PQR file of N, CA, C, O and H, with PARSE charges and radii, in Angstrom:
ATOM      1  N   MET A   1     -71.455  38.584  62.917 -0.4000 1.5000
ATOM      2  CA  MET A   1     -71.586  37.943  64.179 -0.0000 2.0000
ATOM      3  C   MET A   1     -71.920  39.217  65.008  0.5500 1.7000
ATOM      4  O   MET A   1     -72.694  39.041  65.948 -0.5500 1.4000
ATOM      5  N   ARG A   2     -71.527  40.262  64.830 -0.4000 1.5000
ATOM      6  CA  ARG A   2     -71.953  41.559  65.681 -0.0000 2.0000
ATOM      7  C   ARG A   2     -73.527  41.883  65.190  0.5500 1.7000
ATOM      8  O   ARG A   2     -74.238  42.345  66.083 -0.5500 1.4000
ATOM      9  H   ARG A   2     -70.898  40.404  64.066  0.4000 1.0000
ATOM     10  N   ILE A   3     -74.040  41.729  64.117 -0.4000 1.5000
ATOM     11  CA  ILE A   3     -75.314  42.047  63.879 -0.0000 2.0000
ATOM     12  C   ILE A   3     -76.216  40.836  64.620  0.5500 1.7000
ATOM     13  O   ILE A   3     -77.140  41.180  65.357 -0.5500 1.4000
ATOM     14  H   ILE A   3     -73.463  41.353  63.392  0.4000 1.0000
ATOM     15  N   LEU A   4     -75.992  39.735  64.457 -0.4000 1.5000
ATOM     16  CA  LEU A   4     -76.713  38.477  65.066 -0.0000 2.0000
ATOM     17  C   LEU A   4     -76.720  38.908  66.613  0.5500 1.7000
ATOM     18  O   LEU A   4     -77.779  39.100  67.211 -0.5500 1.4000
ATOM     19  H   LEU A   4     -75.241  39.455  63.859  0.4000 1.0000
ATOM     20  N   CYS A   5     -75.488  39.043  67.202 -0.4000 1.5000
ATOM     21  CA  CYS A   5     -75.438  39.356  68.623 -0.0000 2.0000
ATOM     22  C   CYS A   5     -76.399  40.570  69.153  0.5500 1.7000
ATOM     23  O   CYS A   5     -77.119  40.517  70.150 -0.5500 1.4000
ATOM     24  H   CYS A   5     -74.628  38.887  66.716  0.4000 1.0000
ATOM     25  N   ALA A   6     -76.255  41.621  68.300 -0.4000 1.5000
ATOM     26  CA  ALA A   6     -76.909  42.971  68.638 -0.0000 2.0000
ATOM     27  C   ALA A   6     -78.246  42.701  68.430  0.5500 1.7000
ATOM     28  O   ALA A   6     -78.984  43.483  69.030 -0.5500 1.4000
ATOM     29  H   ALA A   6     -75.671  41.664  67.489  0.4000 1.0000
ATOM     30  N   LEU A   7     -78.874  41.744  67.695 -0.4000 1.5000
ATOM     31  CA  LEU A   7     -80.193  41.397  67.431 -0.0000 2.0000
ATOM     32  C   LEU A   7     -80.666  40.568  68.713  0.5500 1.7000
ATOM     33  O   LEU A   7     -81.805  40.683  69.164 -0.5500 1.4000
ATOM     34  H   LEU A   7     -78.276  41.108  67.208  0.4000 1.0000
ATOM     35  N   ALA A   8     -79.734  39.755  69.243 -0.4000 1.5000
ATOM     36  CA  ALA A   8     -80.069  38.679  70.166 -0.0000 2.0000
ATOM     37  C   ALA A   8     -80.101  39.653  71.390  0.5500 1.7000
ATOM     38  O   ALA A   8     -80.874  39.243  72.255 -0.5500 1.4000
ATOM     39  H   ALA A   8     -78.809  39.661  68.876  0.4000 1.0000
ATOM     40  N   ASP A   9     -79.536  40.715  71.673 -0.4000 1.5000
ATOM     41  CA  ASP A   9     -79.441  41.670  72.914 -0.0000 2.0000
ATOM     42  C   ASP A   9     -80.684  42.725  72.918  0.5500 1.7000
ATOM     43  O   ASP A   9     -81.284  43.113  73.920 -0.5500 1.4000
ATOM     44  H   ASP A   9     -78.907  41.048  70.970  0.4000 1.0000
ATOM     45  N   LYS A  10     -80.917  43.075  71.656 -0.4000 1.5000
ATOM     46  CA  LYS A  10     -81.840  44.371  71.611 -0.0000 2.0000
ATOM     47  C   LYS A  10     -83.125  44.095  71.084  0.5500 1.7000
ATOM     48  O   LYS A  10     -84.038  44.898  71.280 -0.5500 1.4000
ATOM     49  H   LYS A  10     -80.429  42.760  70.842  0.4000 1.0000
ATOM     50  N   GLY A  11     -83.339  42.860  70.318 -0.4000 1.5000
ATOM     51  CA  GLY A  11     -84.630  42.423  69.641 -0.0000 2.0000
ATOM     52  C   GLY A  11     -84.395  43.211  68.033  0.5500 1.7000
ATOM     53  O   GLY A  11     -83.371  43.312  67.357 -0.5500 1.4000
ATOM     54  H   GLY A  11     -82.597  42.208  70.159  0.4000 1.0000
ATOM     55  N   ALA A  12     -85.513  43.597  67.831 -0.4000 1.5000
ATOM     56  CA  ALA A  12     -85.678  44.082  66.341 -0.0000 2.0000
ATOM     57  C   ALA A  12     -85.047  45.306  66.224  0.5500 1.7000
ATOM     58  O   ALA A  12     -85.106  46.007  67.234 -0.5500 1.4000
ATOM     59  H   ALA A  12     -86.344  43.515  68.381  0.4000 1.0000
ATOM     60  N   MET A  13     -84.412  45.789  65.193 -0.4000 1.5000
ATOM     61  CA  MET A  13     -83.829  46.798  64.801 -0.0000 2.0000
ATOM     62  C   MET A  13     -83.989  47.400  63.419  0.5500 1.7000
ATOM     63  O   MET A  13     -84.397  46.737  62.465 -0.5500 1.4000
ATOM     64  H   MET A  13     -84.364  45.219  64.373  0.4000 1.0000
ATOM     65  N   ASN A  14     -83.678  48.588  63.350 -0.4000 1.5000
ATOM     66  CA  ASN A  14     -84.033  49.127  61.821 -0.0000 2.0000
ATOM     67  C   ASN A  14     -82.492  49.316  61.281  0.5500 1.7000
ATOM     68  O   ASN A  14     -81.534  49.045  62.006 -0.5500 1.4000
ATOM     69  H   ASN A  14     -83.347  49.126  64.125  0.4000 1.0000
ATOM     70  N   PHE A  15     -82.349  49.795  59.969 -0.4000 1.5000
ATOM     71  CA  PHE A  15     -81.178  49.814  59.219 -0.0000 2.0000
ATOM     72  C   PHE A  15     -80.265  50.879  59.743  0.5500 1.7000
ATOM     73  O   PHE A  15     -79.060  50.706  59.562 -0.5500 1.4000
ATOM     74  H   PHE A  15     -83.127  50.015  59.380  0.4000 1.0000
ATOM     75  N   THR A  16     -80.729  52.118  60.462 -0.4000 1.5000
ATOM     76  CA  THR A  16     -79.929  53.001  60.566 -0.0000 2.0000
ATOM     77  C   THR A  16     -79.391  52.666  61.962  0.5500 1.7000
ATOM     78  O   THR A  16     -78.332  53.195  62.300 -0.5500 1.4000
ATOM     79  H   THR A  16     -81.708  52.259  60.609  0.4000 1.0000
ATOM     80  N   GLU A  17     -80.025  51.834  62.806 -0.4000 1.5000
ATOM     81  CA  GLU A  17     -79.347  51.158  64.041 -0.0000 2.0000
ATOM     82  C   GLU A  17     -78.043  50.323  63.782  0.5500 1.7000
ATOM     83  O   GLU A  17     -77.012  50.401  64.451 -0.5500 1.4000
ATOM     84  H   GLU A  17     -80.885  51.404  62.531  0.4000 1.0000
ATOM     85  N   PHE A  18     -78.298  49.377  62.519 -0.4000 1.5000
ATOM     86  CA  PHE A  18     -77.429  48.678  62.127 -0.0000 2.0000
ATOM     87  C   PHE A  18     -76.206  49.624  61.617  0.5500 1.7000
ATOM     88  O   PHE A  18     -75.084  49.382  62.062 -0.5500 1.4000
ATOM     89  H   PHE A  18     -79.135  49.313  61.976  0.4000 1.0000
ATOM     90  N   LYS A  19     -76.366  50.563  60.808 -0.4000 1.5000
ATOM     91  CA  LYS A  19     -75.344  51.291  60.197 -0.0000 2.0000
ATOM     92  C   LYS A  19     -74.414  51.841  61.203  0.5500 1.7000
ATOM     93  O   LYS A  19     -73.205  51.907  60.979 -0.5500 1.4000
ATOM     94  H   LYS A  19     -77.277  50.760  60.447  0.4000 1.0000
ATOM     95  N   ARG A  20     -75.035  52.297  62.477 -0.4000 1.5000
ATOM     96  CA  ARG A  20     -74.314  52.733  63.548 -0.0000 2.0000
ATOM     97  C   ARG A  20     -73.362  51.877  63.998  0.5500 1.7000
ATOM     98  O   ARG A  20     -72.193  52.192  64.224 -0.5500 1.4000
ATOM     99  H   ARG A  20     -76.017  52.243  62.659  0.4000 1.0000
ATOM    100  N   LEU A  21     -73.918  50.621  64.156 -0.4000 1.5000
ATOM    101  CA  LEU A  21     -72.963  49.557  64.445 -0.0000 2.0000
ATOM    102  C   LEU A  21     -71.928  49.104  63.608  0.5500 1.7000
ATOM    103  O   LEU A  21     -70.779  48.894  63.997 -0.5500 1.4000
ATOM    104  H   LEU A  21     -74.868  50.365  63.973  0.4000 1.0000
ATOM    105  N   VAL A  22     -72.351  48.949  62.412 -0.4000 1.5000
ATOM    106  CA  VAL A  22     -71.319  48.549  61.193 -0.0000 2.0000
ATOM    107  C   VAL A  22     -70.457  49.581  60.820  0.5500 1.7000
ATOM    108  O   VAL A  22     -69.240  49.397  60.818 -0.5500 1.4000
ATOM    109  H   VAL A  22     -73.284  49.120  62.097  0.4000 1.0000
ATOM    110  N   GLY A  23     -70.923  50.577  60.525 -0.4000 1.5000
ATOM    111  CA  GLY A  23     -70.225  51.767  60.036 -0.0000 2.0000
ATOM    112  C   GLY A  23     -70.605  52.374  58.331  0.5500 1.7000
ATOM    113  O   GLY A  23     -70.936  53.503  57.970 -0.5500 1.4000
ATOM    114  H   GLY A  23     -71.912  50.727  60.526  0.4000 1.0000
ATOM    115  N   SER A  24     -70.430  51.322  57.666 -0.4000 1.5000
ATOM    116  CA  SER A  24     -70.645  51.595  56.348 -0.0000 2.0000
ATOM    117  C   SER A  24     -71.997  51.107  55.826  0.5500 1.7000
ATOM    118  O   SER A  24     -72.388  49.950  55.979 -0.5500 1.4000
ATOM    119  H   SER A  24     -70.161  50.405  57.960  0.4000 1.0000
ATOM    120  N   PRO A  25     -72.757  52.167  55.134 -0.5600 1.5000
ATOM    121  CA  PRO A  25     -74.023  51.760  54.720  0.2800 2.0000
ATOM    122  C   PRO A  25     -73.960  50.451  53.716  0.5500 1.7000
ATOM    123  O   PRO A  25     -74.743  49.512  53.859 -0.5500 1.4000
ATOM    124  N   THR A  26     -73.030  50.479  52.766 -0.4000 1.5000
ATOM    125  CA  THR A  26     -72.880  49.544  51.769 -0.0000 2.0000
ATOM    126  C   THR A  26     -72.545  48.025  52.719  0.5500 1.7000
ATOM    127  O   THR A  26     -73.151  46.975  52.505 -0.5500 1.4000
ATOM    128  H   THR A  26     -72.394  51.242  52.650  0.4000 1.0000
ATOM    129  N   THR A  27     -71.785  48.141  53.465 -0.4000 1.5000
ATOM    130  CA  THR A  27     -71.376  46.894  54.325 -0.0000 2.0000
ATOM    131  C   THR A  27     -72.686  46.410  54.916  0.5500 1.7000
ATOM    132  O   THR A  27     -73.120  45.277  54.704 -0.5500 1.4000
ATOM    133  H   THR A  27     -71.293  48.994  53.639  0.4000 1.0000
ATOM    134  N   THR A  28     -73.314  47.337  55.685 -0.4000 1.5000
ATOM    135  CA  THR A  28     -74.440  47.028  56.439 -0.0000 2.0000
ATOM    136  C   THR A  28     -75.517  46.535  55.616  0.5500 1.7000
ATOM    137  O   THR A  28     -76.244  45.690  56.137 -0.5500 1.4000
ATOM    138  H   THR A  28     -72.962  48.257  55.858  0.4000 1.0000
ATOM    139  N   SER A  29     -75.769  46.904  54.403 -0.4000 1.5000
ATOM    140  CA  SER A  29     -76.797  46.431  53.363 -0.0000 2.0000
ATOM    141  C   SER A  29     -76.319  44.974  52.849  0.5500 1.7000
ATOM    142  O   SER A  29     -77.182  44.095  52.829 -0.5500 1.4000
ATOM    143  H   SER A  29     -75.178  47.590  53.979  0.4000 1.0000
ATOM    144  N   SER A  30     -75.187  44.698  52.490 -0.4000 1.5000
ATOM    145  CA  SER A  30     -74.458  43.563  52.241 -0.0000 2.0000
ATOM    146  C   SER A  30     -74.594  42.503  53.341  0.5500 1.7000
ATOM    147  O   SER A  30     -74.895  41.334  53.097 -0.5500 1.4000
ATOM    148  H   SER A  30     -74.486  45.411  52.506  0.4000 1.0000
ATOM    149  N   CYS A  31     -74.372  42.949  54.473 -0.4000 1.5000
ATOM    150  CA  CYS A  31     -74.498  41.934  55.495 -0.0000 2.0000
ATOM    151  C   CYS A  31     -75.757  41.471  55.995  0.5500 1.7000
ATOM    152  O   CYS A  31     -75.978  40.298  56.297 -0.5500 1.4000
ATOM    153  H   CYS A  31     -74.128  43.898  54.671  0.4000 1.0000
ATOM    154  N   LEU A  32     -76.686  42.533  56.089 -0.4000 1.5000
ATOM    155  CA  LEU A  32     -78.052  41.924  56.184 -0.0000 2.0000
ATOM    156  C   LEU A  32     -78.784  41.210  55.163  0.5500 1.7000
ATOM    157  O   LEU A  32     -79.586  40.333  55.483 -0.5500 1.4000
ATOM    158  H   LEU A  32     -76.507  43.486  55.844  0.4000 1.0000
ATOM    159  N   ARG A  33     -78.540  41.563  53.795 -0.4000 1.5000
ATOM    160  CA  ARG A  33     -78.940  40.824  52.816 -0.0000 2.0000
ATOM    161  C   ARG A  33     -78.244  39.464  52.799  0.5500 1.7000
ATOM    162  O   ARG A  33     -78.936  38.530  52.393 -0.5500 1.4000
ATOM    163  H   ARG A  33     -77.888  42.276  53.535  0.4000 1.0000
ATOM    164  N   GLY A  34     -77.059  39.213  53.151 -0.4000 1.5000
ATOM    165  CA  GLY A  34     -76.636  37.898  53.466 -0.0000 2.0000
ATOM    166  C   GLY A  34     -77.472  36.783  54.433  0.5500 1.7000
ATOM    167  O   GLY A  34     -77.845  35.620  54.280 -0.5500 1.4000
ATOM    168  H   GLY A  34     -76.497  39.971  53.480  0.4000 1.0000
ATOM    169  N   LEU A  35     -77.562  37.877  55.602 -0.4000 1.5000
ATOM    170  CA  LEU A  35     -78.045  37.260  56.796 -0.0000 2.0000
ATOM    171  C   LEU A  35     -79.605  36.716  56.512  0.5500 1.7000
ATOM    172  O   LEU A  35     -80.088  35.668  56.942 -0.5500 1.4000
ATOM    173  H   LEU A  35     -77.259  38.822  55.726  0.4000 1.0000
ATOM    174  N   VAL A  36     -80.226  37.670  55.712 -0.4000 1.5000
ATOM    175  CA  VAL A  36     -81.713  37.382  55.239 -0.0000 2.0000
ATOM    176  C   VAL A  36     -81.794  36.042  54.515  0.5500 1.7000
ATOM    177  O   VAL A  36     -82.594  35.145  54.783 -0.5500 1.4000
ATOM    178  H   VAL A  36     -79.834  38.521  55.363  0.4000 1.0000
ATOM    179  N   GLY A  37     -80.772  36.021  53.473 -0.4000 1.5000
ATOM    180  CA  GLY A  37     -80.660  35.095  52.624 -0.0000 2.0000
ATOM    181  C   GLY A  37     -80.429  33.621  53.023  0.5500 1.7000
ATOM    182  O   GLY A  37     -80.810  32.613  52.428 -0.5500 1.4000
ATOM    183  H   GLY A  37     -80.122  36.749  53.256  0.4000 1.0000
ATOM    184  N   ALA A  38     -79.744  33.723  54.127 -0.4000 1.5000
ATOM    185  CA  ALA A  38     -79.226  32.547  54.906 -0.0000 2.0000
ATOM    186  C   ALA A  38     -80.035  32.180  56.075  0.5500 1.7000
ATOM    187  O   ALA A  38     -79.682  31.398  56.958 -0.5500 1.4000
ATOM    188  H   ALA A  38     -79.435  34.542  54.610  0.4000 1.0000
ATOM    189  N   GLY A  39     -81.144  32.805  56.008 -0.4000 1.5000
ATOM    190  CA  GLY A  39     -82.327  32.444  57.094 -0.0000 2.0000
ATOM    191  C   GLY A  39     -81.911  32.730  58.439  0.5500 1.7000
ATOM    192  O   GLY A  39     -82.318  32.019  59.358 -0.5500 1.4000
ATOM    193  H   GLY A  39     -81.431  33.441  55.291  0.4000 1.0000
ATOM    194  N   LEU A  40     -81.221  33.598  58.626 -0.4000 1.5000
ATOM    195  CA  LEU A  40     -80.893  34.083  60.133 -0.0000 2.0000
ATOM    196  C   LEU A  40     -81.408  35.267  60.574  0.5500 1.7000
ATOM    197  O   LEU A  40     -81.497  35.568  61.765 -0.5500 1.4000
ATOM    198  H   LEU A  40     -80.890  34.176  57.880  0.4000 1.0000
ATOM    199  N   VAL A  41     -81.765  35.983  59.612 -0.4000 1.5000
ATOM    200  CA  VAL A  41     -82.647  37.292  60.073 -0.0000 2.0000
ATOM    201  C   VAL A  41     -83.773  37.206  59.131  0.5500 1.7000
ATOM    202  O   VAL A  41     -83.832  36.571  58.079 -0.5500 1.4000
ATOM    203  H   VAL A  41     -81.693  35.738  58.645  0.4000 1.0000
ATOM    204  N   ARG A  42     -84.876  38.141  59.829 -0.4000 1.5000
ATOM    205  CA  ARG A  42     -86.239  38.161  59.209 -0.0000 2.0000
ATOM    206  C   ARG A  42     -86.259  39.702  58.705  0.5500 1.7000
ATOM    207  O   ARG A  42     -85.855  40.546  59.504 -0.5500 1.4000
ATOM    208  H   ARG A  42     -84.828  38.656  60.684  0.4000 1.0000
ATOM    209  N   LYS A  43     -86.588  40.008  57.764 -0.4000 1.5000
ATOM    210  CA  LYS A  43     -86.804  41.316  57.279 -0.0000 2.0000
ATOM    211  C   LYS A  43     -88.407  41.769  57.110  0.5500 1.7000
ATOM    212  O   LYS A  43     -89.048  41.292  56.173 -0.5500 1.4000
ATOM    213  H   LYS A  43     -86.917  39.322  57.114  0.4000 1.0000
ATOM    214  N   GLU A  44     -88.942  42.564  57.905 -0.4000 1.5000
ATOM    215  CA  GLU A  44     -90.177  42.722  58.080 -0.0000 2.0000
ATOM    216  C   GLU A  44     -90.463  44.431  57.557  0.5500 1.7000
ATOM    217  O   GLU A  44     -89.927  45.389  58.115 -0.5500 1.4000
ATOM    218  H   GLU A  44     -88.422  42.952  58.666  0.4000 1.0000
ATOM    219  N   ILE A  45     -91.402  44.543  56.399 -0.4000 1.5000
ATOM    220  CA  ILE A  45     -91.678  45.922  56.001 -0.0000 2.0000
ATOM    221  C   ILE A  45     -92.853  46.559  56.910  0.5500 1.7000
ATOM    222  O   ILE A  45     -93.890  45.897  56.893 -0.5500 1.4000
ATOM    223  H   ILE A  45     -91.838  43.766  55.946  0.4000 1.0000
ATOM    224  N   GLN A  46     -92.866  47.410  57.485 -0.4000 1.5000
ATOM    225  CA  GLN A  46     -93.810  48.039  58.314 -0.0000 2.0000
ATOM    226  C   GLN A  46     -94.836  48.659  57.613  0.5500 1.7000
ATOM    227  O   GLN A  46     -94.647  49.437  56.677 -0.5500 1.4000
ATOM    228  H   GLN A  46     -92.023  47.948  57.499  0.4000 1.0000
ATOM    229  N   ALA A  47     -96.027  48.294  58.093 -0.4000 1.5000
ATOM    230  CA  ALA A  47     -97.178  49.136  57.545 -0.0000 2.0000
ATOM    231  C   ALA A  47     -97.445  50.280  58.003  0.5500 1.7000
ATOM    232  O   ALA A  47     -98.519  50.522  58.552 -0.5500 1.4000
ATOM    233  H   ALA A  47     -96.180  47.662  58.852  0.4000 1.0000
ATOM    234  N   ASP A  48     -96.398  51.248  57.825 -0.4000 1.5000
ATOM    235  CA  ASP A  48     -96.668  52.677  58.418 -0.0000 2.0000
ATOM    236  C   ASP A  48     -96.591  53.788  57.065  0.5500 1.7000
ATOM    237  O   ASP A  48     -96.565  53.367  55.909 -0.5500 1.4000
ATOM    238  H   ASP A  48     -95.525  51.051  57.379  0.4000 1.0000
ATOM    239  N   ARG A  49     -96.568  54.844  57.308 -0.4000 1.5000
ATOM    240  CA  ARG A  49     -96.496  55.875  56.297 -0.0000 2.0000
ATOM    241  C   ARG A  49     -95.112  55.832  55.335  0.5500 1.7000
ATOM    242  O   ARG A  49     -95.047  56.074  54.130 -0.5500 1.4000
ATOM    243  H   ARG A  49     -96.589  55.187  58.247  0.4000 1.0000
ATOM    244  N   TYR A  50     -94.145  55.488  56.152 -0.4000 1.5000
ATOM    245  CA  TYR A  50     -92.860  55.403  55.494 -0.0000 2.0000
ATOM    246  C   TYR A  50     -92.239  54.045  55.165  0.5500 1.7000
ATOM    247  O   TYR A  50     -91.044  53.929  54.894 -0.5500 1.4000
ATOM    248  H   TYR A  50     -94.198  55.291  57.131  0.4000 1.0000
ATOM    249  N   ARG A  51     -93.014  53.121  55.196 -0.4000 1.5000
ATOM    250  CA  ARG A  51     -92.732  51.635  54.980 -0.0000 2.0000
ATOM    251  C   ARG A  51     -91.427  51.223  55.461  0.5500 1.7000
ATOM    252  O   ARG A  51     -90.680  50.517  54.783 -0.5500 1.4000
ATOM    253  H   ARG A  51     -93.985  53.214  55.416  0.4000 1.0000
ATOM    254  N   SER A  52     -91.087  51.728  56.825 -0.4000 1.5000
ATOM    255  CA  SER A  52     -89.888  51.308  57.504 -0.0000 2.0000
ATOM    256  C   SER A  52     -89.662  49.995  57.417  0.5500 1.7000
ATOM    257  O   SER A  52     -90.595  49.218  57.217 -0.5500 1.4000
ATOM    258  H   SER A  52     -91.694  52.301  57.376  0.4000 1.0000
ATOM    259  N   VAL A  53     -88.478  49.608  57.546 -0.4000 1.5000
ATOM    260  CA  VAL A  53     -87.924  48.006  57.423 -0.0000 2.0000
ATOM    261  C   VAL A  53     -87.466  47.878  58.799  0.5500 1.7000
ATOM    262  O   VAL A  53     -86.749  48.778  59.237 -0.5500 1.4000
ATOM    263  H   VAL A  53     -87.720  50.240  57.708  0.4000 1.0000
ATOM    264  N   ARG A  54     -87.839  46.680  59.709 -0.4000 1.5000
ATOM    265  CA  ARG A  54     -87.376  46.278  60.913 -0.0000 2.0000
ATOM    266  C   ARG A  54     -86.699  44.948  60.391  0.5500 1.7000
ATOM    267  O   ARG A  54     -87.047  44.324  59.389 -0.5500 1.4000
ATOM    268  H   ARG A  54     -88.421  45.948  59.353  0.4000 1.0000
ATOM    269  N   TYR A  55     -85.614  44.612  61.299 -0.4000 1.5000
ATOM    270  CA  TYR A  55     -84.920  43.224  61.035 -0.0000 2.0000
ATOM    271  C   TYR A  55     -85.002  42.772  62.511  0.5500 1.7000
ATOM    272  O   TYR A  55     -84.875  43.505  63.491 -0.5500 1.4000
ATOM    273  H   TYR A  55     -85.331  45.119  62.113  0.4000 1.0000
ATOM    274  N   SER A  56     -85.284  41.158  62.504 -0.4000 1.5000
ATOM    275  CA  SER A  56     -85.081  40.462  63.729 -0.0000 2.0000
ATOM    276  C   SER A  56     -84.633  39.321  63.570  0.5500 1.7000
ATOM    277  O   SER A  56     -84.517  38.976  62.394 -0.5500 1.4000
ATOM    278  H   SER A  56     -85.387  40.563  61.707  0.4000 1.0000
ATOM    279  N   LEU A  57     -84.262  38.425  64.531 -0.4000 1.5000
ATOM    280  CA  LEU A  57     -83.790  36.850  64.436 -0.0000 2.0000
ATOM    281  C   LEU A  57     -84.754  36.100  64.039  0.5500 1.7000
ATOM    282  O   LEU A  57     -85.883  36.359  64.456 -0.5500 1.4000
ATOM    283  H   LEU A  57     -84.356  38.705  65.486  0.4000 1.0000
ATOM    284  N   THR A  58     -84.557  35.022  63.166 -0.4000 1.5000
ATOM    285  CA  THR A  58     -85.342  34.044  63.154 -0.0000 2.0000
ATOM    286  C   THR A  58     -84.904  32.966  64.097  0.5500 1.7000
ATOM    287  O   THR A  58     -83.807  33.123  64.632 -0.5500 1.4000
ATOM    288  H   THR A  58     -83.640  34.812  62.828  0.4000 1.0000
ATOM    289  N   ASP A  59     -85.669  31.792  64.405 -0.4000 1.5000
ATOM    290  CA  ASP A  59     -85.479  30.791  65.482 -0.0000 2.0000
ATOM    291  C   ASP A  59     -83.901  30.382  65.235  0.5500 1.7000
ATOM    292  O   ASP A  59     -83.037  30.215  66.095 -0.5500 1.4000
ATOM    293  H   ASP A  59     -86.561  31.664  63.971  0.4000 1.0000
ATOM    294  N   ARG A  60     -83.764  30.253  63.590 -0.4000 1.5000
ATOM    295  CA  ARG A  60     -82.136  29.525  63.218 -0.0000 2.0000
ATOM    296  C   ARG A  60     -81.242  30.783  63.832  0.5500 1.7000
ATOM    297  O   ARG A  60     -80.221  30.496  64.456 -0.5500 1.4000
ATOM    298  H   ARG A  60     -84.466  30.388  62.891  0.4000 1.0000
ATOM    299  N   GLY A  61     -81.549  31.916  63.692 -0.4000 1.5000
ATOM    300  CA  GLY A  61     -80.533  32.951  63.966 -0.0000 2.0000
ATOM    301  C   GLY A  61     -80.368  32.956  65.320  0.5500 1.7000
ATOM    302  O   GLY A  61     -79.205  33.053  65.710 -0.5500 1.4000
ATOM    303  H   GLY A  61     -82.379  32.149  63.184  0.4000 1.0000
ATOM    304  N   SER A  62     -81.438  32.857  66.333 -0.4000 1.5000
ATOM    305  CA  SER A  62     -81.289  32.988  67.526 -0.0000 2.0000
ATOM    306  C   SER A  62     -80.287  31.784  68.072  0.5500 1.7000
ATOM    307  O   SER A  62     -79.485  32.160  68.927 -0.5500 1.4000
ATOM    308  H   SER A  62     -82.384  32.778  66.016  0.4000 1.0000
ATOM    309  N   ARG A  63     -80.239  30.689  67.776 -0.4000 1.5000
ATOM    310  CA  ARG A  63     -79.610  29.531  67.934 -0.0000 2.0000
ATOM    311  C   ARG A  63     -78.225  29.675  67.607  0.5500 1.7000
ATOM    312  O   ARG A  63     -77.311  29.239  68.308 -0.5500 1.4000
ATOM    313  H   ARG A  63     -80.890  30.383  67.081  0.4000 1.0000
ATOM    314  N   VAL A  64     -78.068  30.384  66.373 -0.4000 1.5000
ATOM    315  CA  VAL A  64     -76.647  30.738  65.957 -0.0000 2.0000
ATOM    316  C   VAL A  64     -76.175  31.830  67.032  0.5500 1.7000
ATOM    317  O   VAL A  64     -75.071  31.713  67.565 -0.5500 1.4000
ATOM    318  H   VAL A  64     -78.810  30.738  65.804  0.4000 1.0000
ATOM    319  N   ALA A  65     -76.947  32.789  67.308 -0.4000 1.5000
ATOM    320  CA  ALA A  65     -76.185  33.944  68.221 -0.0000 2.0000
ATOM    321  C   ALA A  65     -75.811  33.263  69.695  0.5500 1.7000
ATOM    322  O   ALA A  65     -74.903  33.633  70.439 -0.5500 1.4000
ATOM    323  H   ALA A  65     -77.843  32.885  66.874  0.4000 1.0000
ATOM    324  N   LYS A  66     -76.676  32.251  69.905 -0.4000 1.5000
ATOM    325  CA  LYS A  66     -76.497  31.721  71.550 -0.0000 2.0000
ATOM    326  C   LYS A  66     -75.045  31.008  71.103  0.5500 1.7000
ATOM    327  O   LYS A  66     -74.065  31.197  71.822 -0.5500 1.4000
ATOM    328  H   LYS A  66     -77.414  31.950  69.300  0.4000 1.0000
ATOM    329  N   LEU A  67     -74.951  30.303  70.070 -0.4000 1.5000
ATOM    330  CA  LEU A  67     -73.619  29.569  69.932 -0.0000 2.0000
ATOM    331  C   LEU A  67     -72.453  30.521  69.864  0.5500 1.7000
ATOM    332  O   LEU A  67     -71.394  30.175  70.388 -0.5500 1.4000
ATOM    333  H   LEU A  67     -75.748  30.149  69.485  0.4000 1.0000
ATOM    334  N   ILE A  68     -72.557  31.732  69.243 -0.4000 1.5000
ATOM    335  CA  ILE A  68     -71.510  32.851  69.150 -0.0000 2.0000
ATOM    336  C   ILE A  68     -71.099  33.290  70.642  0.5500 1.7000
ATOM    337  O   ILE A  68     -69.929  33.395  71.010 -0.5500 1.4000
ATOM    338  H   ILE A  68     -73.417  32.013  68.818  0.4000 1.0000
ATOM    339  N   ARG A  69     -72.225  33.530  71.450 -0.4000 1.5000
ATOM    340  CA  ARG A  69     -72.114  34.066  72.850 -0.0000 2.0000
ATOM    341  C   ARG A  69     -71.367  33.027  73.626  0.5500 1.7000
ATOM    342  O   ARG A  69     -70.536  33.433  74.439 -0.5500 1.4000
ATOM    343  H   ARG A  69     -73.176  33.445  71.151  0.4000 1.0000
ATOM    344  N   ASN A  70     -71.573  31.608  73.469 -0.4000 1.5000
ATOM    345  CA  ASN A  70     -70.892  30.746  74.133 -0.0000 2.0000
ATOM    346  C   ASN A  70     -69.498  30.535  73.761  0.5500 1.7000
ATOM    347  O   ASN A  70     -68.623  30.160  74.541 -0.5500 1.4000
ATOM    348  H   ASN A  70     -72.248  31.278  72.809  0.4000 1.0000
ATOM    349  N   LEU A  71     -69.352  30.780  72.604 -0.4000 1.5000
ATOM    350  CA  LEU A  71     -67.804  30.965  71.939 -0.0000 2.0000
ATOM    351  C   LEU A  71     -67.077  31.932  72.608  0.5500 1.7000
ATOM    352  O   LEU A  71     -65.972  31.704  73.101 -0.5500 1.4000
ATOM    353  H   LEU A  71     -70.063  31.085  71.970  0.4000 1.0000
ATOM    354  N   GLU A  72     -67.644  33.006  72.651 -0.4000 1.5000
ATOM    355  CA  GLU A  72     -67.008  34.375  73.410 -0.0000 2.0000
ATOM    356  C   GLU A  72     -66.705  34.158  74.727  0.5500 1.7000
ATOM    357  O   GLU A  72     -65.638  34.581  75.173 -0.5500 1.4000
ATOM    358  H   GLU A  72     -68.542  33.191  72.250  0.4000 1.0000
ATOM    359  N   LYS A  73     -67.645  33.439  75.566 -0.4000 1.5000
ATOM    360  CA  LYS A  73     -67.428  33.084  76.969 -0.0000 2.0000
ATOM    361  C   LYS A  73     -66.259  32.143  76.908  0.5500 1.7000
ATOM    362  O   LYS A  73     -65.362  32.285  77.739 -0.5500 1.4000
ATOM    363  H   LYS A  73     -68.512  33.095  75.204  0.4000 1.0000
ATOM    364  N   ALA A  74     -66.182  31.172  75.981 -0.4000 1.5000
ATOM    365  CA  ALA A  74     -65.152  30.185  76.357 -0.0000 2.0000
ATOM    366  C   ALA A  74     -63.581  30.644  76.034  0.5500 1.7000
ATOM    367  O   ALA A  74     -62.578  30.067  76.454 -0.5500 1.4000
ATOM    368  H   ALA A  74     -66.911  31.056  75.306  0.4000 1.0000
ATOM    369  N   LEU A  75     -63.614  31.694  75.278 -0.4000 1.5000
ATOM    370  CA  LEU A  75     -62.296  32.692  74.997 -0.0000 2.0000
ATOM    371  C   LEU A  75     -61.998  33.421  75.875  0.5500 1.7000
ATOM    372  O   LEU A  75     -61.042  34.185  75.746 -0.5500 1.4000
ATOM    373  H   LEU A  75     -64.429  32.162  74.936  0.4000 1.0000
TER
END
């Protein structure tokens, strides 16, 4: 949930930004892989020298993030 909300707030992010948010590189990698597999997050490999990777929300991910925010407000 934290990753989806961070993407909704900040837009596309790279792995290092997520690692700061989550903490463990293993947990971060696992979470991102699951979110990509569920169709909530899009993984984009950049066409730069280092082939960096950016993650962003899909339309489905945006809807889920909005639902999470509404739940947070209700609590």
